[in-house]
VOGU-584321 format. One record per residue (C-alpha): residue in one letter; x, y, z. Coordinates in Angstrom, 1 decimal, decimal comma, always signed. Example, Ala and Ser with C-alpha at 12.3 -4.5 7.8 and 13.67 -1.06 7.14 Angstrom:
BEGIN
{'A'; {+12,3; -4,5; +7,8}}
{'S'; {+13,7; -1,1; +7,1}}
//
This chain:
BEGIN
{'M'; {+2,9; +20,2; +5,0}}
{'K'; {+3,1; +21,8; +8,2}}
{'L'; {+1,6; +19,9; +11,5}}
{'K'; {-1,6; +22,0; +11,6}}
{'S'; {-2,7; +21,2; +7,8}}
{'I'; {-2,0; +17,1; +8,4}}
{'L'; {-4,3; +17,4; +11,3}}
{'L'; {-6,8; +19,2; +9,7}}
{'G'; {-6,7; +17,3; +6,6}}
{'T'; {-7,6; +14,0; +9,1}}
{'T'; {-10,5; +15,9; +10,1}}
{'V'; {-11,8; +16,6; +6,9}}
{'A'; {-11,1; +13,2; +5,8}}
{'A'; {-13,2; +11,8; +8,4}}
{'F'; {-16,1; +13,9; +7,5}}
{'C'; {-15,8; +13,0; +4,1}}
{'A'; {-15,8; +9,3; +5,4}}
{'G'; {-19,6; +9,5; +6,6}}
{'S'; {-21,0; +11,3; +3,3}}
{'V'; {-20,7; +8,2; +1,1}}
{'Q'; {-23,7; +6,3; +0,5}}
{'A'; {-21,6; +2,3; -0,2}}
{'Q'; {-22,6; -1,2; -0,5}}
{'E'; {-20,9; -2,6; +2,3}}
{'S'; {-19,9; -0,8; +5,9}}
{'L'; {-16,6; -2,1; +7,4}}
{'D'; {-14,8; -0,8; +10,6}}
{'L'; {-11,5; -0,2; +10,8}}
{'G'; {-9,7; +0,0; +14,1}}
{'H'; {-6,4; +1,3; +15,5}}
{'V'; {-4,4; +2,2; +18,7}}
{'G'; {-4,0; +5,8; +17,4}}
{'D'; {-4,8; +8,9; +19,5}}
{'P'; {-6,3; +11,6; +17,6}}
{'G'; {-3,7; +13,6; +15,4}}
{'S'; {-1,5; +10,8; +15,1}}
{'L'; {+0,1; +9,3; +12,0}}
{'Y'; {-2,7; +6,3; +12,4}}
{'E'; {-5,3; +8,8; +12,4}}
{'A'; {-4,3; +10,7; +9,3}}
{'T'; {-3,6; +7,4; +7,4}}
{'T'; {-6,4; +5,4; +8,1}}
{'N'; {-8,7; +8,4; +7,0}}
{'N'; {-6,9; +8,7; +3,9}}
{'F'; {-7,3; +5,4; +3,0}}
{'A'; {-11,3; +5,7; +4,4}}
{'E'; {-11,3; +8,6; +2,1}}
{'C'; {-10,1; +6,9; -1,1}}
{'V'; {-12,5; +3,6; -0,6}}
{'N'; {-15,4; +5,7; +0,0}}
{'E'; {-15,4; +7,4; -2,8}}
{'T'; {-15,4; +4,8; -5,1}}
{'G'; {-18,9; +3,8; -3,7}}
{'L'; {-18,3; +0,4; -3,2}}
{'A'; {-17,9; +0,1; +0,7}}
{'E'; {-18,2; +2,9; +3,6}}
{'I'; {-15,1; +2,7; +5,9}}
{'N'; {-15,5; +3,9; +9,7}}
{'V'; {-12,4; +4,6; +11,3}}
{'Y'; {-12,1; +3,9; +15,2}}
{'G'; {-8,9; +5,2; +16,8}}
{'S'; {-8,1; +5,3; +20,7}}
{'S'; {-8,3; +1,6; +20,7}}
{'Q'; {-12,1; +1,8; +20,7}}
{'L'; {-12,0; -1,6; +19,1}}
{'G'; {-9,5; -2,8; +21,7}}
{'N'; {-6,2; -3,2; +21,6}}
{'D'; {-3,8; -4,7; +18,7}}
{'E'; {-4,1; -8,4; +20,4}}
{'E'; {-8,3; -8,2; +20,6}}
{'M'; {-8,5; -6,4; +17,0}}
{'L'; {-6,9; -9,1; +15,5}}
{'Q'; {-8,8; -11,8; +17,1}}
{'K'; {-12,0; -9,5; +15,7}}
{'L'; {-10,5; -10,0; +12,4}}
{'K'; {-10,2; -13,2; +12,6}}
{'L'; {-13,6; -13,7; +13,9}}
{'G'; {-15,0; -11,3; +11,3}}
{'Q'; {-16,2; -8,7; +13,5}}
{'I'; {-14,4; -5,8; +12,3}}
{'G'; {-13,1; -4,9; +8,4}}
{'F'; {-9,7; -3,9; +9,2}}
{'S'; {-6,9; -3,1; +12,1}}
{'L'; {-3,7; -1,5; +11,6}}
{'P'; {-1,4; -3,3; +13,9}}
{'S'; {+2,5; -2,9; +13,9}}
{'S'; {+5,2; -4,3; +16,3}}
{'V'; {+2,5; -7,1; +17,4}}
{'M'; {+2,7; -8,6; +14,1}}
{'S'; {+6,2; -10,3; +15,7}}
{'S'; {+4,0; -12,5; +17,9}}
{'V'; {+1,7; -13,1; +14,7}}
{'S'; {+4,4; -14,7; +12,9}}
{'P'; {+8,1; -14,9; +13,6}}
{'T'; {+9,2; -13,4; +10,3}}
{'F'; {+7,6; -9,9; +10,7}}
{'G'; {+10,6; -10,1; +14,1}}
{'V'; {+12,8; -9,0; +11,2}}
{'F'; {+12,1; -5,2; +11,8}}
{'E'; {+12,5; -5,5; +15,3}}
{'M'; {+16,2; -5,7; +14,5}}
{'P'; {+17,7; -2,6; +15,7}}
{'Y'; {+18,4; -0,3; +12,9}}
{'I'; {+17,6; -2,8; +10,0}}
{'I'; {+16,1; -0,2; +8,3}}
{'Q'; {+18,1; +2,6; +7,5}}
{'N'; {+15,2; +5,3; +6,2}}
{'R'; {+12,4; +5,5; +4,3}}
{'E'; {+13,5; +5,1; +0,9}}
{'H'; {+14,8; +1,8; +2,1}}
{'M'; {+11,2; +0,4; +3,7}}
{'R'; {+10,0; +1,6; +0,3}}
{'N'; {+12,3; -1,0; -1,5}}
{'V'; {+11,7; -3,4; +1,1}}
{'R'; {+7,8; -3,1; +0,8}}
{'D'; {+8,2; -3,3; -3,3}}
{'N'; {+10,9; -6,0; -3,5}}
{'M'; {+10,1; -7,8; -0,4}}
{'R'; {+6,1; -7,5; -0,3}}
{'D'; {+5,3; -11,6; -0,6}}
{'T'; {+7,1; -12,8; +2,0}}
{'F'; {+5,1; -10,5; +4,7}}
{'V'; {+2,2; -11,4; +2,7}}
{'S'; {+2,6; -15,3; +3,0}}
{'A'; {+3,9; -15,5; +6,2}}
{'A'; {+0,6; -13,3; +7,3}}
{'E'; {-1,8; -15,5; +5,3}}
{'E'; {-0,3; -18,2; +7,3}}
{'R'; {-2,1; -16,9; +10,4}}
{'G'; {-5,0; -16,3; +8,4}}
{'Y'; {-4,6; -12,4; +7,9}}
{'R'; {-4,1; -10,5; +4,7}}
{'I'; {-1,7; -7,5; +4,6}}
{'L'; {-2,7; -5,1; +2,4}}
{'G'; {-0,6; -2,2; +3,1}}
{'F'; {+2,6; -1,7; +4,3}}
{'W'; {+2,3; +1,9; +6,3}}
{'E'; {+4,2; +3,6; +9,0}}
{'N'; {+4,8; +3,7; +12,7}}
{'G'; {+7,7; +5,1; +12,7}}
{'F'; {+11,6; +5,7; +13,9}}
{'R'; {+11,6; +4,4; +17,5}}
{'N'; {+13,1; +7,3; +20,1}}
{'I'; {+13,3; +6,6; +23,9}}
{'T'; {+11,1; +8,9; +26,6}}
{'N'; {+11,7; +8,6; +30,3}}
{'N'; {+12,0; +10,5; +33,5}}
{'V'; {+15,4; +9,1; +35,2}}
{'R'; {+18,3; +10,4; +32,8}}
{'P'; {+19,0; +11,1; +29,3}}
{'I'; {+20,1; +7,7; +27,2}}
{'N'; {+23,3; +8,5; +25,3}}
{'T'; {+24,4; +5,0; +25,0}}
{'P'; {+22,8; +1,5; +25,9}}
{'E'; {+24,4; +1,6; +29,6}}
{'D'; {+21,9; +4,8; +30,4}}
{'L'; {+19,2; +2,3; +30,3}}
{'N'; {+20,5; +0,1; +32,9}}
{'G'; {+17,4; -0,6; +35,5}}
{'I'; {+15,1; +1,7; +34,0}}
{'K'; {+11,6; -0,1; +33,6}}
{'L'; {+10,5; +1,0; +30,1}}
{'R'; {+7,1; +0,0; +28,5}}
{'T'; {+7,5; -2,1; +24,7}}
{'P'; {+5,0; -3,5; +22,8}}
{'K'; {+4,5; -7,3; +22,9}}
{'G'; {+7,0; -9,1; +20,7}}
{'E'; {+9,9; -10,9; +22,4}}
{'W'; {+12,4; -9,4; +20,0}}
{'R'; {+12,2; -6,0; +21,6}}
{'V'; {+12,0; -7,5; +24,8}}
{'K'; {+15,2; -9,3; +24,1}}
{'M'; {+16,8; -6,4; +22,9}}
{'F'; {+16,3; -3,9; +25,7}}
{'Q'; {+17,0; -6,6; +28,1}}
{'S'; {+20,8; -6,8; +26,5}}
{'Y'; {+21,1; -3,3; +26,7}}
{'G'; {+20,1; -3,3; +30,8}}
{'A'; {+16,9; -2,3; +31,0}}
{'N'; {+13,9; -3,7; +32,8}}
{'P'; {+11,4; -4,0; +29,6}}
{'T'; {+7,7; -4,2; +30,3}}
{'P'; {+5,6; -5,2; +27,9}}
{'M'; {+1,8; -2,9; +28,0}}
{'A'; {-1,1; -1,9; +25,7}}
{'F'; {-0,3; +1,4; +24,0}}
{'S'; {-3,7; +2,6; +25,7}}
{'E'; {-2,3; +2,2; +29,7}}
{'V'; {+1,0; +4,0; +28,9}}
{'F'; {+0,1; +7,2; +29,5}}
{'T'; {-1,6; +6,2; +33,0}}
{'A'; {+1,5; +3,9; +33,6}}
{'L'; {+4,0; +6,9; +33,1}}
{'Q'; {+1,8; +9,5; +35,5}}
{'T'; {+1,7; +6,8; +38,5}}
{'G'; {+5,2; +6,0; +38,0}}
{'V'; {+4,6; +2,5; +37,5}}
{'I'; {+6,7; +2,3; +34,3}}
{'D'; {+10,0; +5,4; +34,2}}
{'G'; {+9,7; +5,6; +30,1}}
{'Q'; {+8,9; +4,2; +27,0}}
{'E'; {+9,6; +4,1; +23,5}}
{'N'; {+7,9; +5,1; +20,0}}
{'P'; {+7,5; +7,2; +17,0}}
{'L'; {+7,6; +10,9; +17,3}}
{'A'; {+4,1; +11,2; +15,8}}
{'Q'; {+2,8; +8,4; +19,0}}
{'I'; {+4,9; +10,4; +21,4}}
{'Y'; {+3,0; +13,8; +21,1}}
{'S'; {-0,6; +12,5; +20,2}}
{'G'; {-0,6; +10,3; +23,3}}
{'R'; {+0,5; +13,5; +25,1}}
{'F'; {+4,0; +11,8; +26,9}}
{'Q'; {+6,0; +14,9; +26,8}}
{'E'; {+3,5; +16,2; +29,1}}
{'V'; {+4,6; +13,3; +31,9}}
{'Q'; {+8,2; +12,4; +30,7}}
{'D'; {+11,4; +14,8; +31,4}}
{'Y'; {+13,7; +13,2; +28,8}}
{'L'; {+13,2; +12,5; +25,1}}
{'S'; {+16,5; +10,7; +23,5}}
{'M'; {+16,9; +10,5; +19,8}}
{'T'; {+18,1; +6,9; +19,6}}
{'G'; {+16,0; +6,2; +16,1}}
{'H'; {+16,7; +2,3; +17,7}}
{'V'; {+13,8; +0,5; +15,9}}
{'Y'; {+11,9; +1,2; +12,3}}
{'S'; {+8,0; +0,2; +12,9}}
{'P'; {+5,7; -0,4; +9,7}}
{'A'; {+2,5; -0,6; +10,7}}
{'F'; {+0,1; -3,5; +8,2}}
{'L'; {-2,9; -2,6; +7,3}}
{'A'; {-4,7; -6,2; +7,7}}
{'T'; {-7,9; -8,0; +7,1}}
{'S'; {-8,5; -11,5; +8,0}}
{'T'; {-8,2; -14,4; +4,7}}
{'R'; {-12,1; -14,8; +5,9}}
{'N'; {-13,2; -11,0; +4,8}}
{'W'; {-11,0; -10,9; +2,1}}
{'D'; {-12,2; -14,1; +0,7}}
{'S'; {-15,7; -12,9; +1,2}}
{'W'; {-15,3; -9,3; -1,1}}
{'D'; {-15,8; -9,4; -4,6}}
{'E'; {-12,9; -8,6; -7,3}}
{'E'; {-14,3; -4,9; -7,7}}
{'L'; {-13,9; -4,3; -4,2}}
{'K'; {-10,8; -6,1; -3,8}}
{'T'; {-9,1; -4,1; -6,3}}
{'A'; {-10,5; -0,5; -4,7}}
{'V'; {-9,1; -1,7; -1,2}}
{'Q'; {-5,7; -2,9; -2,4}}
{'D'; {-5,3; -0,1; -4,5}}
{'C'; {-6,0; +2,4; -2,0}}
{'A'; {-4,0; +1,0; +0,6}}
{'T'; {-0,9; +1,2; -1,8}}
{'K'; {-1,9; +5,1; -1,9}}
{'A'; {-2,0; +5,5; +1,5}}
{'S'; {+1,4; +3,8; +1,9}}
{'D'; {+3,2; +6,6; +0,4}}
{'F'; {+1,1; +9,2; +2,0}}
{'A'; {+2,0; +7,5; +5,4}}
{'Y'; {+6,0; +8,2; +4,6}}
{'E'; {+5,6; +11,6; +3,8}}
{'T'; {+3,2; +12,5; +6,4}}
{'S'; {+5,4; +10,8; +9,0}}
{'A'; {+8,4; +12,3; +7,5}}
{'Q'; {+6,8; +16,1; +7,9}}
{'M'; {+5,9; +15,1; +11,7}}
{'D'; {+9,2; +13,9; +12,6}}
{'E'; {+10,4; +17,6; +11,5}}
{'D'; {+7,9; +19,6; +13,1}}
{'L'; {+7,2; +17,5; +16,2}}
{'V'; {+10,4; +17,6; +18,4}}
{'G'; {+10,2; +21,5; +18,5}}
{'E'; {+6,9; +20,7; +20,1}}
{'I'; {+8,2; +18,4; +22,8}}
{'E'; {+10,9; +20,4; +23,4}}
{'K'; {+8,4; +23,6; +24,1}}
{'A'; {+6,4; +21,0; +26,3}}
{'G'; {+9,4; +21,4; +28,4}}
{'T'; {+10,9; +17,5; +27,7}}
{'K'; {+14,7; +17,7; +27,2}}
{'V'; {+16,0; +16,5; +23,7}}
{'N'; {+19,6; +15,0; +23,1}}
{'E'; {+21,0; +13,0; +20,5}}
{'A'; {+21,9; +9,3; +21,2}}
{'D'; {+25,2; +7,7; +20,4}}
{'K'; {+23,5; +5,6; +17,7}}
{'Q'; {+26,8; +4,0; +16,7}}
{'A'; {+27,3; +2,8; +20,2}}
{'F'; {+23,4; +1,3; +20,1}}
{'I'; {+24,8; -0,4; +16,6}}
{'D'; {+27,5; -1,9; +18,3}}
{'A'; {+25,5; -3,3; +21,1}}
{'S'; {+23,1; -4,9; +18,7}}
{'K'; {+25,0; -7,9; +16,9}}
{'P'; {+23,8; -10,2; +19,7}}
{'I'; {+20,8; -9,8; +19,0}}
{'Y'; {+21,1; -10,3; +15,2}}
{'E'; {+23,0; -13,5; +15,9}}
{'E'; {+20,3; -15,0; +17,6}}
{'F'; {+17,3; -13,5; +15,4}}
{'G'; {+19,8; -15,4; +12,6}}
{'S'; {+20,1; -18,5; +14,0}}
{'Q'; {+16,7; -19,5; +16,1}}
{'V'; {+14,2; -18,2; +13,3}}
{'E'; {+13,7; -19,9; +10,4}}
{'G'; {+14,9; -18,3; +7,3}}
{'G'; {+15,8; -15,3; +9,8}}
{'Q'; {+19,6; -15,0; +8,6}}
{'K'; {+18,4; -14,7; +4,6}}
{'L'; {+15,3; -12,2; +5,9}}
{'I'; {+18,6; -9,4; +7,6}}
{'E'; {+20,4; -10,1; +4,5}}
{'D'; {+17,6; -9,8; +2,1}}
{'I'; {+16,8; -6,4; +3,7}}
{'Q'; {+20,2; -5,2; +4,2}}
{'A'; {+20,4; -5,8; +0,6}}
{'L'; {+17,9; -3,3; -0,2}}
{'A'; {+19,3; +0,0; +1,8}}
{'S'; {+19,6; +2,8; -0,5}}
{'G'; {+22,7; +2,9; -2,2}}
{'S'; {+24,0; -0,7; -1,8}}
//
């Protein structure tokens, strides 16, 4: 599957999504731009549900329905049907902060094992806050772009103004590396980079490319420092109001979209480095072991401060492929 076919598929899915005569209309919001993994996966999910005739899913990307925090609030109020939060979930429940630990997810097979074996842990944590997690999708392996210098080791981040999502553990991690992390909504990042308000940011390649950050960034450093799941979420209020047939259809389509997300993101990662280089951005491979070695304090802090944090870390590490 090549990048062009992926993007064409999302367009086809969008047209298909509007062609179903459905009993209920549900809006799904996300922050991804056109051409993003978020767009591809949400359209895949919408097409699947719409084909059942039980509901019509209308997808709104590019933060049209608000940023991640605003959409989570709209879920609770019953104003939208679904959203696709990622790193922000660590601010909803401390349990999700485990995904902020550097290099804790080694590869996508590892994430599949976590999804299949620890699903109830995260579903329960979200339900305590009024949300229902339906799908363990993907944001991706995160890499660093900036306009100051290539990032080879944590020391190279010293003093760099780096946009991060909102979430205390990502901020703490980059502070420990010496950067100056600045939490900011994704929709604001391009302009902040363009105007020099921030020096850089960190995101998966699919978000970097679809957000056009390569147009305003000199360096892409392949750190792969954090794997960010994306969680298809609704509210417990919404979920409890749906009949069993609709619940079953939505859950089935959300599960199928998970594997679609992993496969599509892997292909995007393969294709997009070259596309970003073509734009003039210089790409380098970072010393990942140096980052791993520098990350031990953040693991210790999470394990001691978050209730059950050490067990979460150990349970996830035990599910690594080949362990």
